[in-house]
GUTORLUM-838475 format. One record per atom (N, C-alpha, C, O): residue number from 1; atom name; x, y, z. Coordinates in Angstrom, 3 decimals. Example, Ala and Ser with C-alpha at 12.3 -4.5 7.8 and 13.67 -1.06 7.14 Angstrom:
% residues 2
NODE / num / atomo / xx / yy / zz
NODE / 1 / N / 13.190 / -5.690 / 7.800
NODE / 1 / CA / 12.300 / -4.500 / 7.800
NODE / 1 / C / 13.200 / -3.300 / 7.800
NODE / 1 / O / 14.236 / -3.319 / 8.465
NODE / 2 / N / 12.850 / -2.250 / 7.080
NODE / 2 / CA / 13.670 / -1.060 / 7.140
NODE / 2 / C / 12.900 / 0.030 / 7.870
NODE / 2 / O / 13.409 / 1.138 / 8.039
***
This chain:
% residues 118
NODE / num / atomo / xx / yy / zz
NODE / 1 / N / -17.005 / -13.583 / 15.292
NODE / 1 / CA / -17.263 / -13.548 / 14.183
NODE / 1 / C / -17.163 / -14.039 / 12.922
NODE / 1 / O / -16.208 / -14.785 / 12.709
NODE / 2 / N / -17.858 / -13.822 / 12.101
NODE / 2 / CA / -17.776 / -14.486 / 10.921
NODE / 2 / C / -16.867 / -14.075 / 9.720
NODE / 2 / O / -16.503 / -12.900 / 9.761
NODE / 3 / N / -16.342 / -14.959 / 8.447
NODE / 3 / CA / -14.612 / -15.070 / 7.990
NODE / 3 / C / -14.864 / -13.948 / 7.911
NODE / 3 / O / -14.273 / -13.033 / 8.485
NODE / 4 / N / -16.538 / -13.805 / 6.588
NODE / 4 / CA / -16.662 / -12.590 / 5.912
NODE / 4 / C / -16.514 / -11.108 / 6.243
NODE / 4 / O / -16.321 / -10.181 / 5.457
NODE / 5 / N / -16.725 / -11.058 / 8.392
NODE / 5 / CA / -16.333 / -10.619 / 9.213
NODE / 5 / C / -15.101 / -10.164 / 9.063
NODE / 5 / O / -14.839 / -9.101 / 8.499
NODE / 6 / N / -14.046 / -11.144 / 9.688
NODE / 6 / CA / -13.079 / -11.407 / 9.652
NODE / 6 / C / -11.694 / -10.400 / 8.307
NODE / 6 / O / -10.709 / -9.669 / 8.412
NODE / 7 / N / -12.441 / -10.966 / 7.314
NODE / 7 / CA / -11.856 / -10.587 / 5.524
NODE / 7 / C / -12.581 / -8.566 / 5.874
NODE / 7 / O / -11.949 / -7.510 / 5.910
NODE / 8 / N / -13.277 / -8.696 / 5.960
NODE / 8 / CA / -13.217 / -6.994 / 5.924
NODE / 8 / C / -13.184 / -6.067 / 6.273
NODE / 8 / O / -13.558 / -4.992 / 5.803
NODE / 9 / N / -12.506 / -6.472 / 7.588
NODE / 9 / CA / -11.978 / -5.858 / 8.971
NODE / 9 / C / -11.087 / -5.309 / 8.800
NODE / 9 / O / -10.843 / -4.152 / 9.141
NODE / 10 / N / -9.953 / -6.584 / 7.823
NODE / 10 / CA / -8.650 / -6.629 / 7.917
NODE / 10 / C / -8.127 / -5.441 / 6.371
NODE / 10 / O / -7.215 / -4.620 / 6.269
NODE / 11 / N / -9.093 / -5.839 / 5.502
NODE / 11 / CA / -9.035 / -5.791 / 4.505
NODE / 11 / C / -8.080 / -3.644 / 4.435
NODE / 11 / O / -7.608 / -3.094 / 5.431
NODE / 12 / N / -8.099 / -3.326 / 3.707
NODE / 12 / CA / -7.166 / -1.555 / 3.815
NODE / 12 / C / -7.900 / -1.360 / 2.534
NODE / 12 / O / -7.859 / -2.089 / 1.542
NODE / 13 / N / -8.918 / 0.289 / 2.795
NODE / 13 / CA / -8.764 / 1.224 / 1.320
NODE / 13 / C / -8.134 / 1.396 / 1.463
NODE / 13 / O / -7.767 / 1.460 / 2.636
NODE / 14 / N / -7.097 / 1.727 / 0.172
NODE / 14 / CA / -6.772 / 2.646 / -0.208
NODE / 14 / C / -7.425 / 3.656 / -1.449
NODE / 14 / O / -7.499 / 3.184 / -2.583
NODE / 15 / N / -7.847 / 4.922 / -1.210
NODE / 15 / CA / -9.008 / 5.546 / -2.383
NODE / 15 / C / -7.581 / 6.532 / -3.232
NODE / 15 / O / -6.495 / 6.982 / -2.867
NODE / 16 / N / -8.461 / 6.499 / -4.644
NODE / 16 / CA / -7.460 / 7.115 / -5.676
NODE / 16 / C / -5.793 / 6.404 / -5.293
NODE / 16 / O / -4.769 / 6.967 / -4.906
NODE / 17 / N / -6.116 / 4.763 / -5.636
NODE / 17 / CA / -5.214 / 4.039 / -6.385
NODE / 17 / C / -5.333 / 3.471 / -6.612
NODE / 17 / O / -5.780 / 2.603 / -5.862
NODE / 18 / N / -5.054 / 3.188 / -8.128
NODE / 18 / CA / -3.365 / 4.071 / -9.192
NODE / 18 / C / -4.273 / 5.001 / -9.583
NODE / 18 / O / -3.635 / 5.842 / -10.216
NODE / 19 / N / -5.429 / 5.303 / -9.545
NODE / 19 / CA / -5.369 / 6.688 / -10.157
NODE / 19 / C / -6.608 / 7.387 / -9.663
NODE / 19 / O / -7.424 / 6.629 / -9.140
NODE / 20 / N / -6.896 / 8.517 / -9.706
NODE / 20 / CA / -8.674 / 9.202 / -8.812
NODE / 20 / C / -9.464 / 8.479 / -8.948
NODE / 20 / O / -9.259 / 7.632 / -9.817
NODE / 21 / N / -10.678 / 8.422 / -8.235
NODE / 21 / CA / -11.000 / 7.771 / -7.886
NODE / 21 / C / -11.617 / 6.236 / -8.135
NODE / 21 / O / -12.712 / 6.053 / -8.669
NODE / 22 / N / -10.647 / 5.040 / -7.612
NODE / 22 / CA / -10.393 / 4.324 / -7.544
NODE / 22 / C / -10.383 / 3.461 / -6.160
NODE / 22 / O / -9.384 / 3.113 / -5.532
NODE / 23 / N / -11.399 / 3.271 / -5.925
NODE / 23 / CA / -11.133 / 2.370 / -3.967
NODE / 23 / C / -9.683 / 0.472 / -4.055
NODE / 23 / O / -9.683 / -0.759 / -4.071
NODE / 24 / N / -9.217 / 1.107 / -4.068
NODE / 24 / CA / -7.699 / 0.268 / -4.187
NODE / 24 / C / -8.176 / -0.785 / -2.524
NODE / 24 / O / -8.314 / -0.125 / -1.494
NODE / 25 / N / -8.314 / -1.842 / -2.475
NODE / 25 / CA / -8.247 / -2.451 / -2.021
NODE / 25 / C / -7.096 / -3.584 / -1.543
NODE / 25 / O / -6.891 / -4.568 / -2.253
NODE / 26 / N / -6.397 / -3.380 / -0.347
NODE / 26 / CA / -4.914 / -3.833 / -0.101
NODE / 26 / C / -5.111 / -5.746 / 0.444
NODE / 26 / O / -4.800 / -5.621 / 1.628
NODE / 27 / N / -5.196 / -6.166 / 0.393
NODE / 27 / CA / -4.825 / -7.951 / 0.611
NODE / 27 / C / -3.892 / -7.992 / 1.661
NODE / 27 / O / -4.052 / -8.809 / 2.568
NODE / 28 / N / -2.735 / -7.052 / 1.657
NODE / 28 / CA / -1.353 / -7.898 / 2.305
NODE / 28 / C / -2.350 / -7.797 / 4.013
NODE / 28 / O / -3.076 / -8.785 / 3.902
NODE / 29 / N / -2.559 / -7.405 / 4.845
NODE / 29 / CA / -3.121 / -7.997 / 6.341
NODE / 29 / C / -2.912 / -9.584 / 5.579
NODE / 29 / O / -2.022 / -10.433 / 5.629
NODE / 30 / N / -4.195 / -9.475 / 4.884
NODE / 30 / CA / -4.894 / -10.825 / 4.816
NODE / 30 / C / -3.366 / -11.976 / 4.498
NODE / 30 / O / -3.052 / -12.659 / 5.473
NODE / 31 / N / -2.655 / -12.120 / 3.439
NODE / 31 / CA / -1.400 / -12.330 / 3.135
NODE / 31 / C / -0.449 / -12.624 / 4.478
NODE / 31 / O / 0.477 / -13.432 / 4.405
NODE / 32 / N / -0.775 / -11.851 / 5.794
NODE / 32 / CA / 0.672 / -11.474 / 6.208
NODE / 32 / C / 0.444 / -12.397 / 7.674
NODE / 32 / O / 1.419 / -12.848 / 8.275
NODE / 33 / N / -1.097 / -12.629 / 8.197
NODE / 33 / CA / -2.133 / -13.711 / 8.778
NODE / 33 / C / -2.105 / -15.076 / 8.076
NODE / 33 / O / -3.053 / -15.320 / 7.330
NODE / 34 / N / -1.126 / -16.011 / 8.222
NODE / 34 / CA / -1.358 / -17.504 / 7.952
NODE / 34 / C / -2.372 / -17.598 / 8.664
NODE / 34 / O / -2.996 / -16.555 / 8.471
NODE / 35 / N / -3.065 / -18.400 / 9.575
NODE / 35 / CA / -4.490 / -18.311 / 10.465
NODE / 35 / C / -5.527 / -18.017 / 9.594
NODE / 35 / O / -6.352 / -18.842 / 9.202
NODE / 36 / N / -5.487 / -16.809 / 9.281
NODE / 36 / CA / -6.511 / -16.531 / 8.902
NODE / 36 / C / -6.775 / -17.378 / 7.445
NODE / 36 / O / -7.749 / -18.108 / 7.258
NODE / 37 / N / -5.626 / -17.102 / 6.396
NODE / 37 / CA / -4.766 / -17.578 / 5.637
NODE / 37 / C / -6.183 / -18.685 / 5.406
NODE / 37 / O / -7.299 / -18.640 / 4.889
NODE / 38 / N / -5.253 / -19.732 / 6.203
NODE / 38 / CA / -6.115 / -20.520 / 6.115
NODE / 38 / C / -7.524 / -21.008 / 6.340
NODE / 38 / O / -7.901 / -21.973 / 5.675
NODE / 39 / N / -8.454 / -20.368 / 7.321
NODE / 39 / CA / -10.006 / -20.548 / 7.701
NODE / 39 / C / -9.826 / -19.784 / 6.836
NODE / 39 / O / -9.543 / -19.006 / 7.747
NODE / 40 / N / -9.638 / -18.903 / 5.496
NODE / 40 / CA / -10.629 / -18.733 / 4.478
NODE / 40 / C / -10.339 / -19.561 / 3.257
NODE / 40 / O / -10.465 / -18.914 / 2.218
NODE / 41 / N / -10.026 / -20.678 / 3.117
NODE / 41 / CA / -9.144 / -21.614 / 2.629
NODE / 41 / C / -10.444 / -22.572 / 3.313
NODE / 41 / O / -11.660 / -22.469 / 3.154
NODE / 42 / N / -10.119 / -22.956 / 3.641
NODE / 42 / CA / -10.746 / -24.040 / 4.784
NODE / 42 / C / -12.536 / -23.678 / 4.385
NODE / 42 / O / -13.195 / -24.490 / 3.735
NODE / 43 / N / -13.111 / -22.404 / 4.874
NODE / 43 / CA / -14.540 / -21.574 / 4.342
NODE / 43 / C / -14.412 / -21.851 / 3.073
NODE / 43 / O / -13.863 / -22.944 / 3.212
NODE / 44 / N / -14.516 / -21.668 / 1.591
NODE / 44 / CA / -14.419 / -21.676 / 0.499
NODE / 44 / C / -13.800 / -23.105 / -0.121
NODE / 44 / O / -13.790 / -23.135 / -1.352
NODE / 45 / N / -13.339 / -24.162 / 0.489
NODE / 45 / CA / -13.472 / -26.110 / 0.274
NODE / 45 / C / -15.147 / -25.592 / 0.727
NODE / 45 / O / -16.011 / -25.416 / -0.132
NODE / 46 / N / -15.344 / -25.437 / 1.897
NODE / 46 / CA / -15.918 / -26.568 / 2.152
NODE / 46 / C / -17.740 / -26.274 / 1.361
NODE / 46 / O / -18.652 / -27.082 / 1.187
NODE / 47 / N / -17.628 / -24.367 / 0.963
NODE / 47 / CA / -18.967 / -23.923 / 0.628
NODE / 47 / C / -18.471 / -24.329 / -1.500
NODE / 47 / O / -19.065 / -23.713 / -2.385
NODE / 48 / N / -17.727 / -25.050 / -1.725
NODE / 48 / CA / -17.219 / -25.261 / -2.763
NODE / 48 / C / -17.707 / -26.646 / -3.070
NODE / 48 / O / -18.695 / -27.055 / -3.680
NODE / 49 / N / -16.804 / -27.185 / -2.518
NODE / 49 / CA / -16.834 / -28.925 / -2.366
NODE / 49 / C / -17.727 / -29.669 / -2.734
NODE / 49 / O / -17.442 / -30.658 / -3.409
NODE / 50 / N / -19.296 / -29.327 / -2.315
NODE / 50 / CA / -20.196 / -30.269 / -3.052
NODE / 50 / C / -21.162 / -29.349 / -4.658
NODE / 50 / O / -22.241 / -29.469 / -5.239
NODE / 51 / N / -19.822 / -28.413 / -4.766
NODE / 51 / CA / -20.248 / -28.450 / -6.163
NODE / 51 / C / -19.593 / -29.421 / -8.112
NODE / 51 / O / -19.970 / -29.212 / -9.265
NODE / 52 / N / -18.873 / -30.098 / -7.714
NODE / 52 / CA / -18.036 / -30.964 / -7.429
NODE / 52 / C / -17.677 / -30.321 / -8.948
NODE / 52 / O / -18.372 / -30.424 / -9.959
NODE / 53 / N / -16.545 / -29.714 / -8.824
NODE / 53 / CA / -15.661 / -28.723 / -9.501
NODE / 53 / C / -14.927 / -29.441 / -10.666
NODE / 53 / O / -15.610 / -30.394 / -11.043
NODE / 54 / N / -14.199 / -29.360 / -11.108
NODE / 54 / CA / -13.111 / -29.920 / -12.670
NODE / 54 / C / -12.073 / -29.240 / -12.305
NODE / 54 / O / -10.972 / -29.756 / -12.497
NODE / 55 / N / -12.164 / -27.781 / -11.624
NODE / 55 / CA / -10.843 / -26.706 / -11.611
NODE / 55 / C / -10.974 / -25.743 / -10.743
NODE / 55 / O / -11.864 / -25.511 / -9.925
NODE / 56 / N / -9.804 / -25.096 / -11.049
NODE / 56 / CA / -9.757 / -23.466 / -9.755
NODE / 56 / C / -9.394 / -22.772 / -10.876
NODE / 56 / O / -8.511 / -23.157 / -11.642
NODE / 57 / N / -10.266 / -21.392 / -11.065
NODE / 57 / CA / -9.643 / -20.507 / -12.411
NODE / 57 / C / -9.012 / -19.217 / -11.907
NODE / 57 / O / -9.846 / -18.354 / -11.633
NODE / 58 / N / -7.370 / -18.780 / -11.666
NODE / 58 / CA / -6.880 / -18.092 / -10.697
NODE / 58 / C / -6.558 / -16.104 / -11.144
NODE / 58 / O / -5.441 / -15.741 / -11.515
NODE / 59 / N / -7.552 / -15.265 / -11.024
NODE / 59 / CA / -7.252 / -14.642 / -12.627
NODE / 59 / C / -5.780 / -13.446 / -11.859
NODE / 59 / O / -5.872 / -12.849 / -10.787
NODE / 60 / N / -4.922 / -13.422 / -12.534
NODE / 60 / CA / -4.073 / -12.635 / -12.297
NODE / 60 / C / -3.994 / -11.287 / -11.572
NODE / 60 / O / -4.794 / -10.393 / -11.846
NODE / 61 / N / -3.147 / -11.151 / -10.756
NODE / 61 / CA / -2.002 / -11.579 / -9.373
NODE / 61 / C / -2.913 / -12.298 / -8.475
NODE / 61 / O / -2.745 / -13.446 / -8.064
NODE / 62 / N / -3.578 / -11.767 / -8.294
NODE / 62 / CA / -4.643 / -11.973 / -6.108
NODE / 62 / C / -4.999 / -12.902 / -7.178
NODE / 62 / O / -3.989 / -13.519 / -7.515
NODE / 63 / N / -6.024 / -13.248 / -7.844
NODE / 63 / CA / -5.903 / -15.091 / -8.172
NODE / 63 / C / -5.848 / -15.746 / -7.223
NODE / 63 / O / -6.512 / -16.183 / -6.283
NODE / 64 / N / -3.805 / -15.715 / -8.162
NODE / 64 / CA / -3.014 / -16.817 / -7.904
NODE / 64 / C / -3.192 / -17.071 / -6.769
NODE / 64 / O / -3.518 / -18.214 / -6.449
NODE / 65 / N / -2.967 / -15.723 / -5.509
NODE / 65 / CA / -2.924 / -16.313 / -4.468
NODE / 65 / C / -3.744 / -16.653 / -3.815
NODE / 65 / O / -3.643 / -16.159 / -2.691
NODE / 66 / N / -4.435 / -17.184 / -3.917
NODE / 66 / CA / -5.575 / -17.748 / -3.060
NODE / 66 / C / -6.516 / -19.251 / -4.432
NODE / 66 / O / -7.425 / -19.983 / -4.038
NODE / 67 / N / -6.117 / -19.286 / -5.453
NODE / 67 / CA / -6.443 / -20.370 / -6.086
NODE / 67 / C / -5.420 / -21.450 / -6.218
NODE / 67 / O / -5.750 / -22.483 / -6.800
NODE / 68 / N / -4.271 / -21.326 / -5.761
NODE / 68 / CA / -3.587 / -22.143 / -6.161
NODE / 68 / C / -3.508 / -22.964 / -4.711
NODE / 68 / O / -3.189 / -24.153 / -4.738
NODE / 69 / N / -3.811 / -22.288 / -3.413
NODE / 69 / CA / -3.602 / -23.674 / -2.490
NODE / 69 / C / -4.839 / -23.877 / -1.964
NODE / 69 / O / -4.681 / -24.476 / -0.901
NODE / 70 / N / -6.634 / -23.567 / -2.294
NODE / 70 / CA / -8.050 / -23.507 / -2.559
NODE / 70 / C / -7.749 / -25.153 / -4.117
NODE / 70 / O / -8.545 / -26.089 / -4.202
NODE / 71 / N / -6.745 / -25.042 / -4.860
NODE / 71 / CA / -6.860 / -26.063 / -6.116
NODE / 71 / C / -6.245 / -26.917 / -5.116
NODE / 71 / O / -6.718 / -28.053 / -5.169
NODE / 72 / N / -5.504 / -26.794 / -4.374
NODE / 72 / CA / -4.775 / -27.827 / -3.615
NODE / 72 / C / -6.157 / -28.484 / -2.811
NODE / 72 / O / -6.806 / -29.520 / -2.946
NODE / 73 / N / -6.204 / -27.712 / -2.222
NODE / 73 / CA / -7.250 / -28.034 / -1.074
NODE / 73 / C / -8.299 / -28.697 / -1.968
NODE / 73 / O / -8.789 / -29.504 / -1.179
NODE / 74 / N / -8.790 / -28.818 / -2.847
NODE / 74 / CA / -9.948 / -29.526 / -3.477
NODE / 74 / C / -9.507 / -30.521 / -3.950
NODE / 74 / O / -10.280 / -31.460 / -3.758
NODE / 75 / N / -8.357 / -30.878 / -4.652
NODE / 75 / CA / -6.951 / -31.161 / -5.245
NODE / 75 / C / -7.842 / -31.789 / -6.207
NODE / 75 / O / -8.246 / -32.946 / -6.324
NODE / 76 / N / -8.131 / -30.232 / -7.164
NODE / 76 / CA / -8.204 / -30.313 / -9.031
NODE / 76 / C / -7.118 / -29.296 / -9.145
NODE / 76 / O / -6.338 / -28.803 / -8.331
NODE / 77 / N / -7.371 / -29.110 / -10.706
NODE / 77 / CA / -5.794 / -28.463 / -11.532
NODE / 77 / C / -6.185 / -26.957 / -11.052
NODE / 77 / O / -7.405 / -26.845 / -10.934
NODE / 78 / N / -5.797 / -26.321 / -10.888
NODE / 78 / CA / -5.676 / -24.574 / -11.411
NODE / 78 / C / -4.990 / -24.690 / -12.490
NODE / 78 / O / -4.078 / -25.371 / -12.959
NODE / 79 / N / -6.019 / -23.413 / -12.893
NODE / 79 / CA / -5.526 / -22.762 / -13.999
NODE / 79 / C / -4.975 / -21.543 / -14.065
NODE / 79 / O / -5.341 / -20.902 / -13.079
NODE / 80 / N / -4.360 / -20.998 / -14.670
NODE / 80 / CA / -3.859 / -19.403 / -14.260
NODE / 80 / C / -4.766 / -19.146 / -15.321
NODE / 80 / O / -5.017 / -19.843 / -16.305
NODE / 81 / N / -5.323 / -17.794 / -14.900
NODE / 81 / CA / -5.369 / -16.423 / -16.160
NODE / 81 / C / -4.672 / -15.454 / -16.378
NODE / 81 / O / -4.056 / -14.838 / -15.509
NODE / 82 / N / -4.679 / -15.274 / -17.214
NODE / 82 / CA / -3.393 / -13.982 / -17.218
NODE / 82 / C / -3.588 / -12.515 / -18.448
NODE / 82 / O / -3.991 / -12.300 / -19.591
NODE / 83 / N / -3.061 / -11.882 / -17.410
NODE / 83 / CA / -3.698 / -10.441 / -18.727
NODE / 83 / C / -2.845 / -10.704 / -19.477
NODE / 83 / O / -1.661 / -10.988 / -19.293
NODE / 84 / N / -4.067 / -10.519 / -21.280
NODE / 84 / CA / -3.335 / -10.190 / -21.947
NODE / 84 / C / -1.529 / -10.452 / -22.818
NODE / 84 / O / -1.012 / -11.226 / -23.624
NODE / 85 / N / -1.161 / -9.292 / -22.028
NODE / 85 / CA / 0.257 / -9.066 / -22.902
NODE / 85 / C / 1.114 / -10.324 / -21.451
NODE / 85 / O / 2.273 / -10.738 / -21.422
NODE / 86 / N / 0.299 / -10.516 / -20.745
NODE / 86 / CA / 1.230 / -11.739 / -20.165
NODE / 86 / C / 1.137 / -13.458 / -21.064
NODE / 86 / O / 1.825 / -14.477 / -20.999
NODE / 87 / N / 0.273 / -13.173 / -21.624
NODE / 87 / CA / 0.051 / -15.017 / -22.692
NODE / 87 / C / 1.953 / -14.937 / -22.803
NODE / 87 / O / 2.497 / -13.845 / -22.972
NODE / 88 / N / 2.687 / -16.096 / -22.694
NODE / 88 / CA / 3.398 / -17.027 / -23.197
NODE / 88 / C / 3.380 / -17.936 / -24.484
NODE / 88 / O / 4.304 / -18.111 / -25.279
NODE / 89 / N / 1.769 / -18.620 / -24.507
NODE / 89 / CA / 1.785 / -19.319 / -25.555
NODE / 89 / C / 0.198 / -18.744 / -26.085
NODE / 89 / O / -0.442 / -17.951 / -25.395
NODE / 90 / N / -0.290 / -19.256 / -27.359
NODE / 90 / CA / -1.799 / -18.844 / -27.951
NODE / 90 / C / -2.494 / -19.247 / -27.287
NODE / 90 / O / -2.677 / -20.455 / -27.436
NODE / 91 / N / -3.438 / -18.440 / -25.984
NODE / 91 / CA / -4.903 / -18.932 / -25.588
NODE / 91 / C / -5.779 / -18.287 / -25.813
NODE / 91 / O / -5.508 / -17.266 / -26.447
NODE / 92 / N / -7.084 / -18.489 / -25.479
NODE / 92 / CA / -7.992 / -18.111 / -25.381
NODE / 92 / C / -8.800 / -16.868 / -25.421
NODE / 92 / O / -9.823 / -17.356 / -25.902
NODE / 93 / N / -9.143 / -15.305 / -25.223
NODE / 93 / CA / -9.400 / -14.220 / -24.761
NODE / 93 / C / -10.254 / -15.103 / -23.634
NODE / 93 / O / -10.607 / -16.276 / -23.517
NODE / 94 / N / -10.370 / -14.003 / -22.956
NODE / 94 / CA / -11.315 / -14.293 / -21.457
NODE / 94 / C / -12.014 / -13.454 / -21.054
NODE / 94 / O / -11.686 / -13.318 / -19.875
NODE / 95 / N / -12.974 / -12.624 / -21.332
NODE / 95 / CA / -13.576 / -11.431 / -21.727
NODE / 95 / C / -14.015 / -11.315 / -20.031
NODE / 95 / O / -14.822 / -12.089 / -19.517
NODE / 96 / N / -13.300 / -10.162 / -19.261
NODE / 96 / CA / -13.202 / -10.417 / -18.250
NODE / 96 / C / -13.763 / -8.711 / -17.550
NODE / 96 / O / -13.341 / -7.635 / -17.974
NODE / 97 / N / -14.881 / -8.897 / -16.312
NODE / 97 / CA / -15.763 / -7.567 / -16.121
NODE / 97 / C / -14.798 / -7.187 / -14.163
NODE / 97 / O / -15.601 / -7.575 / -13.315
NODE / 98 / N / -13.600 / -6.662 / -13.520
NODE / 98 / CA / -13.590 / -6.873 / -12.262
NODE / 98 / C / -14.794 / -6.075 / -11.771
NODE / 98 / O / -15.742 / -5.523 / -12.329
NODE / 99 / N / -14.329 / -6.253 / -10.324
NODE / 99 / CA / -15.722 / -6.395 / -9.426
NODE / 99 / C / -16.141 / -7.998 / -9.058
NODE / 99 / O / -15.932 / -8.756 / -8.111
NODE / 100 / N / -16.794 / -8.067 / -10.249
NODE / 100 / CA / -18.156 / -8.593 / -10.341
NODE / 100 / C / -17.758 / -10.433 / -11.250
NODE / 100 / O / -18.621 / -10.927 / -11.975
NODE / 101 / N / -16.586 / -11.058 / -11.045
NODE / 101 / CA / -15.949 / -11.525 / -11.942
NODE / 101 / C / -16.751 / -12.681 / -12.181
NODE / 101 / O / -17.141 / -13.103 / -11.092
NODE / 102 / N / -17.166 / -13.375 / -13.122
NODE / 102 / CA / -17.880 / -15.033 / -13.310
NODE / 102 / C / -17.426 / -15.722 / -14.236
NODE / 102 / O / -17.804 / -15.418 / -15.367
NODE / 103 / N / -16.803 / -16.474 / -14.133
NODE / 103 / CA / -16.475 / -17.438 / -14.513
NODE / 103 / C / -17.301 / -18.450 / -14.629
NODE / 103 / O / -17.690 / -18.670 / -13.482
NODE / 104 / N / -17.910 / -19.369 / -15.519
NODE / 104 / CA / -17.745 / -20.955 / -15.055
NODE / 104 / C / -17.082 / -21.674 / -16.407
NODE / 104 / O / -17.294 / -21.598 / -17.618
NODE / 105 / N / -16.463 / -22.174 / -15.828
NODE / 105 / CA / -15.109 / -23.457 / -17.183
NODE / 105 / C / -15.198 / -24.825 / -17.174
NODE / 105 / O / -15.185 / -25.725 / -16.333
NODE / 106 / N / -15.255 / -24.758 / -17.881
NODE / 106 / CA / -14.802 / -26.525 / -18.184
NODE / 106 / C / -13.145 / -26.905 / -18.141
NODE / 106 / O / -12.840 / -26.905 / -19.333
NODE / 107 / N / -12.438 / -27.092 / -17.688
NODE / 107 / CA / -10.963 / -28.286 / -17.998
NODE / 107 / C / -11.201 / -29.376 / -18.834
NODE / 107 / O / -12.071 / -30.246 / -18.793
NODE / 108 / N / -10.154 / -29.148 / -19.700
NODE / 108 / CA / -10.222 / -30.276 / -20.760
NODE / 108 / C / -8.450 / -30.494 / -20.955
NODE / 108 / O / -7.723 / -29.569 / -21.318
NODE / 109 / N / -7.942 / -31.900 / -20.635
NODE / 109 / CA / -6.925 / -30.688 / -20.319
NODE / 109 / C / -6.416 / -29.283 / -20.473
NODE / 109 / O / -6.590 / -28.397 / -19.635
NODE / 110 / N / -5.499 / -29.093 / -22.096
NODE / 110 / CA / -5.480 / -27.481 / -21.873
NODE / 110 / C / -6.219 / -26.075 / -22.254
NODE / 110 / O / -5.968 / -24.876 / -22.135
NODE / 111 / N / -7.600 / -27.141 / -22.946
NODE / 111 / CA / -8.191 / -26.637 / -23.474
NODE / 111 / C / -9.622 / -25.616 / -22.652
NODE / 111 / O / -10.581 / -26.198 / -22.146
NODE / 112 / N / -9.520 / -24.315 / -22.660
NODE / 112 / CA / -10.792 / -23.682 / -21.521
NODE / 112 / C / -12.108 / -23.781 / -22.409
NODE / 112 / O / -12.099 / -23.777 / -23.640
NODE / 113 / N / -13.423 / -23.887 / -21.477
NODE / 113 / CA / -14.405 / -23.655 / -22.903
NODE / 113 / C / -15.372 / -23.210 / -21.750
NODE / 113 / O / -15.086 / -23.548 / -20.601
NODE / 114 / N / -16.360 / -22.562 / -21.963
NODE / 114 / CA / -17.092 / -22.101 / -21.422
NODE / 114 / C / -18.519 / -23.027 / -21.236
NODE / 114 / O / -19.060 / -23.891 / -21.926
NODE / 115 / N / -18.776 / -22.494 / -20.163
NODE / 115 / CA / -19.650 / -23.517 / -20.114
NODE / 115 / C / -21.153 / -22.797 / -19.892
NODE / 115 / O / -21.061 / -21.572 / -19.803
NODE / 116 / N / -22.552 / -23.341 / -19.783
NODE / 116 / CA / -23.776 / -22.605 / -20.190
NODE / 116 / C / -23.948 / -22.632 / -17.873
NODE / 116 / O / -23.382 / -23.227 / -16.956
NODE / 117 / N / -24.806 / -21.833 / -17.981
NODE / 117 / CA / -25.145 / -22.174 / -16.177
NODE / 117 / C / -26.718 / -23.477 / -16.484
NODE / 117 / O / -27.544 / -23.709 / -17.367
NODE / 118 / N / -26.363 / -23.968 / -15.167
NODE / 118 / CA / -28.013 / -24.737 / -15.632
NODE / 118 / C / -28.381 / -24.084 / -14.305
NODE / 118 / O / -29.527 / -24.180 / -13.867
***
């Protein structure tokens, strides 16, 4: 069974949560399976390592759960992307489209700058 199949089989669908028409993907079962979590991190590490990335950005709050261990495995900085109301200091606004988020970031000290696709 592939890692994708394992993940798909364990995620729970919760219809109409938090409101009608939304299909919530509950990742709690993944977080409760430490072996699967380790497998996911290792698989992502293998896929991402050749890209020579400079950092991992995680979108609050699910992105923190996988992003930090992945950044640690890749030995790169972890960048927290918080909801606008969670900002503690002045930060750039980052436009996000949930479900198909694609962020191309280049990290220089504490400043995030978008980079163009090559």
